Every structure is written in structure tokens, then in C-alpha cells.
N, C-alpha and C positions, 0 to 999 in steps of 0.2 A: 098388326105387327106384334111379334112375341117379345116378352121381356127376358125370358130364359128359355132355352131350347129343351123341349121334351122329345127325346129321341124316338118315341113311338108315335108322335103326332103325324108326321108325314106331310105337313103343309108346305114347308119351304125346301125340304130335301126328303129323299126316300125314307120311309119309316124303318126302324130296326124291327126285326122279327121279335114278337113278344115271347116271354118264357113259356115253355111247354109244360102241360100238366101231366104228371106221371100217372099211367093207368093203374098202377099197383098201390102206391101210397098217397096219391093225390097231392104230392109235393110239386113245387115248380122249379124248373131248371132252365138255365139259358140255352137257347137252341144250338150254340156251338158245341155243346156236349152231346154225345150220343146216348149216354146212360144217365139215369137219375142220380144226382149227387147224394140223395138221402138214402135210397135203398138199392141202387145199382141196376134197376130194371132198365130194359131198352125202351127209349122214348119213341113215340110215333114219328114217322117221317114228316118232314116239312112239306107243306102244300105249296106248289109253285104258282105264283101269281100270273095271270094271263097278261100278255103284252098289250098295251093300249097305244093309241095315237096321241102323241104329245103335240098339242096345238101351239105350244110355246116355240118349238123348233121344227115342227112339221115332220117328225120322224116317229117310228114305232119305238116304244121304250118298254123294257121288261121289268123295270123297277121304278115306276114313276113316282114323282112327288105330287103335291096338290096343284102345282102350276100347270100340269098337263091338261087341265080341264078348260082353260080359256086362252084366248089370244092375248098377246101382250097389250097393255093399256095404250101404248103409243101406236099400235097397229103394225109395228115392224117385227117380223119374225126373226128370232135370234138365230145366229149361225151355229152356235154350239151351246151345250149345257154341261157344266162340270159333273152333274149327276147322271147324265145320259147313260143308259145300259142297253145296248142293242140286244134284240132277241137272239136266242141261240141259232136260229136258222139264218140270220143275217151276218153272223160272225164268220169271217173267212180266215 
């Protein structure tokens, strides 16, 4: 159990993308920006994470949290998950 949430942890909810390192000045910028905040250089593209099977809800998830790795402790598969992100090929 966590006492305070680290948004990059990814244990109880999907992790936030970590800041990107600028290839020009080596400064770090949050991924929502396309250019380095320090020197203005274009940042590298984000790498898309592969979809995995979430054993908690028995569905594929494109942005899983740490709960995807094991079945629920009571053995009952959950019907939904507030963090579930369907893969792009499943979205209609």
C-alpha cells in the first residue's frame, strides 16, 4: 500500500510518461511538449507501449497498471476497470 502517489510508479494506476531528455542540450521536458523548453529543439517521439492481457478484467489493455499481472485475490474477475485503455485495433 502506498502512502503517497508517485505518478510514475504504475502500481495502482497506469504510469505517467517520464520527462524526455533533449538530444541537443540534455535538458528534460515533460512529454506533452513537442519541443525542449530549454533550447527549443524537437524532442524524440514517444514510444508506444505494447498492449498486454490484464488478468484483473481479462481484457487487453494498451496502458496497463501493475494490477494487470495477477488475478484478483478473491478469484473474482472484475467486470470493469476505471483505468482500462482498449488497444487501438479494438476501438470502434
